[in-house]
C-alpha positions as a printed NumPy array, in Angstrom:
array([[ -4.133, -14.467, -21.927],
       [ -1.468, -12.036, -20.791],
       [  2.087, -13.238, -21.45 ],
       [  1.675, -16.264, -23.727],
       [ -0.276, -16.427, -26.983],
       [ -1.006, -20.157, -26.904],
       [  0.393, -23.503, -25.815],
       [  3.415, -23.136, -28.108],
       [  4.553, -20.23 , -25.914],
       [  4.055, -22.171, -22.678],
       [  7.243, -22.486, -20.575],
       [  6.339, -26.147, -19.942],
       [  5.888, -27.083, -23.621],
       [  9.101, -29.145, -23.879],
       [  8.147, -31.527, -21.08 ],
       [  4.337, -31.444, -21.144],
       [  2.658, -34.709, -22.175],
       [ -0.583, -32.889, -23.028],
       [  1.039, -30.567, -25.581],
       [ -0.492, -30.339, -29.04 ],
       [  1.3  , -29.217, -32.195],
       [ -1.21 , -26.445, -32.903],
       [ -0.846, -24.932, -29.426],
       [ -4.569, -25.212, -28.744],
       [ -3.864, -27.323, -25.648],
       [ -3.793, -24.155, -23.544],
       [ -7.583, -23.813, -23.704],
       [ -8.183, -26.626, -21.232],
       [ -4.921, -26.411, -19.293],
       [ -5.175, -25.144, -15.716],
       [ -1.385, -24.87 , -15.321],
       [ -1.034, -22.761, -18.481],
       [ -3.654, -20.257, -17.414],
       [ -2.263, -20.09 , -13.878],
       [  1.357, -19.499, -14.938],
       [  0.188, -16.954, -17.525],
       [ -1.675, -14.972, -14.851],
       [  1.133, -15.245, -12.305],
       [  3.81 , -14.038, -14.752],
       [  1.544, -11.111, -15.614],
       [  0.861, -10.246, -11.973],
       [  4.584, -10.442, -11.213],
       [  5.123,  -7.646, -13.776],
       [  7.773,  -9.589, -15.703],
       [  8.732,  -7.71 , -18.909],
       [  7.614,  -9.559, -22.03 ],
       [ 11.162, -10.109, -23.331],
       [ 11.887, -12.221, -20.237],
       [  8.781, -14.432, -20.045],
       [ 10.432, -17.232, -22.033],
       [ 13.211, -19.285, -20.366],
       [ 16.658, -17.729, -20.814],
       [ 19.903, -19.713, -20.799],
       [ 22.797, -17.682, -19.383],
       [ 26.497, -18.484, -19.69 ],
       [ 29.429, -16.602, -18.126],
       [ 31.281, -14.461, -20.644],
       [ 34.541, -14.431, -18.652],
       [ 36.28 , -16.747, -16.207],
       [ 35.711, -14.295, -13.342],
       [ 31.964, -14.94 , -13.636],
       [ 32.028, -18.746, -13.538],
       [ 31.719, -18.98 ,  -9.757],
       [ 29.095, -16.227,  -9.618],
       [ 26.941, -17.993, -12.211],
       [ 27.263, -21.285, -10.335],
       [ 26.128, -19.61 ,  -7.107],
       [ 23.219, -17.886,  -8.858],
       [ 22.197, -21.194, -10.414],
       [ 22.13 , -22.808,  -6.959],
       [ 20.087, -19.911,  -5.588],
       [ 17.633, -20.308,  -8.462],
       [ 17.313, -24.05 ,  -7.836],
       [ 16.71 , -23.61 ,  -4.103],
       [ 14.817, -20.328,  -4.126],
       [ 11.586, -21.691,  -2.595],
       [ 13.366, -22.855,   0.572],
       [ 15.49 , -19.7  ,   0.665],
       [ 12.417, -17.455,   0.478],
       [ 10.992, -19.283,   3.48 ],
       [ 14.148, -18.252,   5.353],
       [ 13.892, -14.577,   4.32 ],
       [ 16.896, -14.709,   1.969],
       [ 18.149, -11.443,   0.398],
       [ 20.369, -11.091,  -2.665],
       [ 22.178,  -8.148,  -4.244],
       [ 23.279,  -8.753,  -7.843],
       [ 25.861,  -6.121,  -8.675],
       [ 27.83 ,  -5.13 , -11.748],
       [ 29.207,  -1.789, -12.912],
       [ 28.773,  -3.038, -16.483],
       [ 25.486,  -2.6  , -18.291],
       [ 23.596,  -5.295, -20.205],
       [ 25.499,  -8.26 , -18.821],
       [ 22.781, -10.442, -17.305],
       [ 21.977,  -8.784, -13.95 ],
       [ 18.298,  -8.375, -14.725],
       [ 18.099, -11.719, -16.505],
       [ 19.393, -13.536, -13.431],
       [ 17.059, -11.691, -11.082],
       [ 14.058, -12.576, -13.24 ],
       [ 15.165, -16.205, -13.733],
       [ 15.25 , -16.651,  -9.964],
       [ 11.871, -14.928,  -9.592],
       [ 10.341, -17.117, -12.314],
       [ 11.568, -20.281, -10.65 ],
       [  9.911, -19.203,  -7.43 ],
       [  6.684, -18.663,  -9.355],
       [  6.963, -22.182, -10.814],
       [  7.095, -23.54 ,  -7.258],
       [  3.79 , -21.799,  -6.513],
       [  1.804, -23.458,  -9.304],
       [ -1.219, -25.271,  -7.911],
       [ -0.831, -23.837,  -4.425],
       [ -3.569, -21.708,  -2.813],
       [ -3.077, -17.98 ,  -2.391],
       [ -0.292, -17.77 ,  -4.991],
       [ -1.701, -14.933,  -7.105],
       [  0.44 , -12.021,  -5.861],
       [  3.378, -13.584,  -4.06 ],
       [  6.181, -12.398,  -6.367],
       [  6.87 ,  -9.049,  -8.037],
       [  9.459,  -7.487, -10.364],
       [  9.818,  -3.703, -10.44 ],
       [ 12.004,  -1.484, -12.592],
       [ 12.636,   1.023,  -9.823],
       [ 13.064,   4.04 , -12.093],
       [  9.725,   3.355, -13.747],
       [  8.052,   2.694, -10.421],
       [  9.303,   5.967,  -8.909],
       [  7.999,   7.882, -11.93 ],
       [  4.591,   6.317, -11.351],
       [  4.881,   7.167,  -7.66 ],
       [  5.231,  10.866,  -8.511],
       [  2.247,  10.702, -10.855],
       [  0.159,   9.053,  -8.141],
       [  0.474,  12.029,  -5.773],
       [ -2.414,  13.875,  -7.373],
       [ -4.531,  10.911,  -8.387],
       [ -6.347,   7.95 ,  -6.937],
       [ -4.686,   5.346,  -9.13 ],
       [ -6.211,   2.068,  -7.931],
       [ -3.827,  -0.086,  -9.965],
       [ -0.773,   1.691,  -8.517],
       [ -2.081,   1.318,  -4.978],
       [ -2.558,  -2.408,  -5.577],
       [  1.024,  -2.682,  -6.881],
       [  2.301,  -0.829,  -3.831],
       [  0.426,  -3.255,  -1.561],
       [  1.978,  -6.261,  -3.323],
       [  5.38 ,  -4.566,  -3.102],
       [  5.024,  -4.359,   0.663],
       [  3.64 ,  -7.855,   1.231],
       [  4.798, -10.299,  -1.469],
       [  7.091, -13.226,  -0.618],
       [  9.767, -12.211,  -3.124],
       [ 10.411,  -8.721,  -4.498],
       [ 12.924,  -7.884,  -7.236],
       [ 13.991,  -4.213,  -7.296],
       [ 15.946,  -3.51 , -10.477],
       [ 18.111,  -0.401, -10.822],
       [ 18.332,   0.337,  -7.111],
       [ 21.09 ,   2.907,  -7.71 ],
       [ 20.345,   4.063, -11.259],
       [ 19.156,   7.565, -10.411],
       [ 19.807,  10.044,  -7.625],
       [ 16.937,   9.729,  -5.188],
       [ 15.089,  12.63 ,  -3.659],
       [ 14.794,  12.677,   0.119],
       [ 11.173,  11.577,  -0.186],
       [ 12.052,   8.659,  -2.503],
       [ 14.899,   7.557,  -0.254],
       [ 12.682,   7.59 ,   2.847],
       [  9.87 ,   5.846,   0.966],
       [ 12.131,   2.997,  -0.182],
       [ 13.802,   2.782,   3.212],
       [ 10.414,   2.395,   4.89 ],
       [  9.328,  -0.402,   2.542],
       [ 12.62 ,  -2.317,   2.528],
       [ 13.032,  -1.998,   6.305],
       [  9.508,  -3.317,   6.789],
       [ 10.112,  -6.239,   4.441],
       [ 13.328,  -7.188,   6.23 ],
       [ 11.604,  -6.963,   9.603],
       [  8.878,  -9.303,   8.341],
       [ 11.389, -11.801,   6.929],
       [ 10.281, -11.203,   3.327],
       [ 12.849, -11.928,   0.618],
       [ 14.314,  -9.375,  -1.776],
       [ 16.554,  -9.361,  -4.823],
       [ 18.245,  -6.024,  -5.425],
       [ 19.943,  -5.283,  -8.752],
       [ 22.432,  -2.438,  -9.071],
       [ 25.84 ,  -1.206, -10.136],
       [ 27.632,  -0.051,  -7.   ],
       [ 28.895,  -1.245,  -3.624],
       [ 30.456,   0.311,  -0.529],
       [ 31.175,   4.045,  -0.816],
       [ 29.827,   4.346,  -4.339],
       [ 26.541,   2.805,  -3.246],
       [ 26.366,   5.235,  -0.312],
       [ 26.858,   8.128,  -2.736],
       [ 24.031,   6.798,  -4.898],
       [ 21.382,   5.866,  -2.311],
       [ 22.607,   7.037,   1.099],
       [ 23.912,   5.232,   4.186],
       [ 20.615,   3.754,   5.338],
       [ 19.619,   2.206,   2.004],
       [ 23.165,   0.957,   1.466],
       [ 22.909,  -0.852,   4.797],
       [ 19.578,  -2.472,   3.932],
       [ 20.528,  -3.359,   0.333],
       [ 24.149,  -4.492,   0.64 ],
       [ 24.909,  -5.268,   4.273],
       [ 21.794,  -7.43 ,   4.735],
       [ 22.225,  -9.365,   1.488],
       [ 24.368, -11.991,  -0.149],
       [ 26.299,  -9.945,  -2.74 ],
       [ 27.079, -11.529,  -6.116],
       [ 29.207,  -9.569,  -8.601],
       [ 29.14 , -10.037, -12.377],
       [ 32.113,  -8.725, -14.346],
       [ 31.711,  -9.739, -17.972],
       [ 29.942,  -8.027, -20.858],
       [ 27.194, -10.152, -22.379],
       [ 25.036,  -7.909, -24.497],
       [ 21.801,  -8.664, -22.634],
       [ 20.459,  -6.896, -19.59 ]])
């Protein structure tokens, strides 16, 4: 097991007819073991593996939350169409990451029981990933190379913190190459960041701004929630 300790941690426990009070039901449950592996392969941080209920903390966010809820509900069809989303807020810890992961998780739920679903969705904290990229220069890190392959090819990629740090020229070109390739191949992306327009250009450059903002549906969140 990777993300869930037993059947009592299973995201389907409230509706599952095979659930047992001791949680031992997971031992014979194909769906449990599949969702556990898929959440792990998608690199979802442990604090987000359980379902999260999000409510707008200000009236300005009501419409944004309604739109995000609709995107979450219809994400499987939208991924087929190569949909791209940029969730933006200049506030920290107000649900940007939570929404991105909720949408990603719902896509994973749609993949349960379908062939070839092992590595079709991926979440990356971009700052962490770029640190690992630097460390990989002088090594033959097989696990990192596998992550990079999934990053290039998965159906749905979530890039969190797209404008958190100033990128080197190499990092900017590296991300531009991957994102441009994904867009050209009609693969869906969810970008999470803080800036738009000129501020986003200052953070990531003209080319990345074009790929991240101009090619995406942009949803802004304004309130302060206390969760990321």
